[in-house]
C-alpha positions in Angstrom: 81.7 100.8 83.2 77.9 101.0 83.4 76.2 98.5 85.6 72.4 98.1 84.9 70.4 96.6 87.7 66.8 96.4 88.9 66.0 99.3 91.2 64.4 96.8 93.7 67.6 94.8 94.5 68.8 95.3 98.1 70.5 98.6 98.9 73.7 96.9 100.2 74.1 95.2 96.9 73.7 98.5 95.1 76.3 100.2 97.3 78.8 97.4 96.7 78.3 97.4 93.0 78.9 101.1 92.9 82.6 100.3 93.7 83.0 98.8 90.3 81.2 101.3 88.0 78.3 103.7 87.6 75.1 102.0 88.6 72.0 102.5 86.6 68.8 101.6 88.4 66.1 100.3 86.0 62.4 100.8 86.8 59.4 100.9 84.4 55.7 101.3 84.8 52.7 100.0 82.7 54.9 97.9 80.4 55.0 94.5 82.1 54.2 93.0 85.5 55.8 94.5 88.6 58.1 91.6 89.6 60.1 91.9 86.4 59.4 95.6 85.5 63.0 96.5 86.3 64.8 93.4 85.2 67.7 94.2 82.8 67.4 90.8 81.1 63.8 91.5 80.1 64.7 94.7 78.2 68.2 94.1 77.0 70.2 91.5 75.2 74.0 91.9 75.4 76.0 90.9 72.3 79.7 91.6 73.0 79.7 95.2 74.2 76.6 96.2 72.3 73.0 96.0 73.5 69.8 95.1 71.7 67.2 97.1 73.5 63.4 96.7 73.7 61.8 99.5 71.6 59.5 100.5 74.4 62.3 101.0 77.0 61.7 104.5 78.3 63.7 107.2 76.5 65.5 108.4 79.6 67.4 105.1 79.7 68.4 105.4 76.1 69.8 108.9 76.8 71.9 107.5 79.6 73.3 104.8 77.3 74.2 107.5 74.8 75.9 109.6 77.4 78.0 106.6 78.4 78.9 105.9 74.8 77.3 102.5 74.9 76.3 101.1 71.5 72.8 99.9 71.2 70.2 98.9 68.6 66.5 98.9 69.1 64.7 95.6 68.7 61.4 95.1 66.9 59.2 93.6 69.5 57.9 95.6 72.4 57.9 94.0 75.9 54.4 93.4 77.1 52.6 92.0 80.1 52.5 88.3 79.5 54.8 85.5 78.4 56.1 85.1 75.7 56.0 88.9 75.2 58.2 89.2 78.3 61.0 87.0 77.0 61.8 88.3 73.6 65.3 89.6 74.8 66.0 86.9 77.3 68.6 85.1 75.2 72.1 84.0 76.2 74.8 85.1 73.8 78.4 83.9 74.1 81.3 84.3 71.7 80.3 81.1 69.9 76.6 80.4 70.7 73.2 81.9 71.1 70.9 80.0 73.4 67.1 80.7 73.4 63.7 79.6 72.5 64.0 80.8 68.9 60.3 80.9 68.2 60.1 84.1 70.3 63.6 85.7 70.0 63.4 89.3 68.7 64.4 89.3 65.0 67.1 92.0 65.6 68.9 89.7 68.0 68.8 86.9 65.4 70.1 89.3 62.7 73.1 90.3 64.9 74.0 86.7 65.8 73.9 85.0 62.4 77.5 84.1 62.8 76.9 82.1 66.0 75.7 78.6 66.4 72.1 78.4 67.6 71.2 76.1 70.5 67.4 75.8 70.9 65.9 75.4 74.3 62.2 75.4 75.3 62.8 77.7 78.2 62.0 81.3 77.0 63.6 82.8 80.1 67.0 81.4 79.1 69.1 84.2 80.5 67.1 84.1 83.8 68.0 80.5 84.1 71.5 80.3 82.7 74.8 81.9 83.6 77.3 81.6 80.9 81.0 81.4 82.0 84.3 81.0 80.2 85.2 78.1 78.0 81.7 76.8 77.5 81.0 76.3 81.2 77.5 77.2 82.6 75.4 77.1 85.7 71.6 76.6 85.2 68.5 76.4 87.3 66.5 74.8 84.5 66.5 71.0 84.1 65.6 71.2 80.4 68.5 73.6 79.6 70.8 71.3 81.7 69.8 68.3 79.6 70.3 69.9 76.2 73.7 71.6 77.1 74.9 68.3 78.6 74.1 66.5 75.3 76.4 69.0 73.6 79.2 68.1 75.9 79.4 71.4 77.8 80.6 71.5 81.4 77.8 72.7 83.6 76.0 72.2 86.9 72.3 72.3 87.8 71.2 74.1 90.9 67.6 74.2 92.2 66.0 77.7 92.2 63.8 77.0 95.2 65.7 79.3 97.6 66.2 82.2 95.3 64.1 85.3 96.2 61.8 87.0 93.6 59.2 89.1 95.3 55.7 88.1 94.2 56.7 84.5 93.2 57.7 81.3 95.0 61.2 81.6 93.7 63.4 83.3 91.2 66.2 81.8 89.0 69.9 81.5 89.4 71.0 83.4 86.3 68.9 86.3 87.4 70.9 86.7 90.6 74.2 87.0 88.8 76.4 89.0 86.4 79.8 88.3 84.9 82.6 90.7 83.9 86.0 89.4 83.0 87.3 87.4 86.0 84.5 88.3 88.4 81.1 86.8 89.1 78.8 89.1 90.9 76.1 87.5 93.0 73.1 89.3 94.5 73.3 87.5 97.8 75.6 85.3 99.8 76.2 81.7 98.8 76.2 80.6 102.4 72.4 81.0 102.3 72.0 78.9 99.2 71.8 75.0 99.5 74.0 74.5 96.5 76.3 77.4 97.5 79.4 75.3 98.0 78.9 73.5 94.6 78.6 76.9 92.9 81.7 78.3 94.8 83.8 75.3 93.9 82.7 75.4 90.2 83.6 79.0 89.9 86.9 78.7 91.8 88.0 75.9 89.4 87.5 78.4 86.6 89.6 81.0 88.5 86.7 83.4 89.0 86.6 85.9 91.8 83.2 85.7 93.5 81.7 89.0 94.6 78.8 88.4 97.0 76.9 91.7 97.1 74.9 91.5 100.3 74.6 89.3 103.3 71.3 87.5 102.5 69.6 85.0 100.3 70.2 85.0 96.6 67.9 87.7 95.0 66.7 87.4 91.4 67.1 91.0 90.0 66.9 90.0 86.3 70.7 89.7 86.2 73.4 92.3 86.5 74.2 93.8 83.2 77.8 95.1 83.0 78.8 97.0 79.9 
């Protein structure tokens, strides 16, 4: 398994992730602003075990994907320095739904999710703010997303993003601090430092997830953990 992370996440988190697969540290220059320049969810959208990749992702990362036999397709829209050009690939894709601000979604993502039901949200950074779990359960740090998904009858909880670290900003977002693979939820940080930590822990345990807290510190938004 290949685990794609932001190079800037804490070293202890990297070391612990390396127990589960090969870690690929993402770092780019002169594409977008520094805080998100290594965020996987800015450059990739995962659809099943295939990736839609921003066309201006540096070639060395494409070579690594090929070496690891990971299927990918290049998107149409290059990531740039300002919103919404930073959020073209930040959609949430499950086995039944795609959730995003569809005015900005890269066309290649839409072409490859035509069989899925579209749920429109006004938050372009959908993946940053939304962690998709099994059986249409979700955790979100965006009140607008919470309202819309609640209206569809999904089971979800809202958690404030105020205590999530994103260097250069007042806070990050919950989805950006997490990744899911099979029965495991990986969290960049320890839930004991998060005000809603017990709510998150209880919600995940009810779904029979094993929680992997990757370092002993506050939740850190690394643009999600992408496990393929």
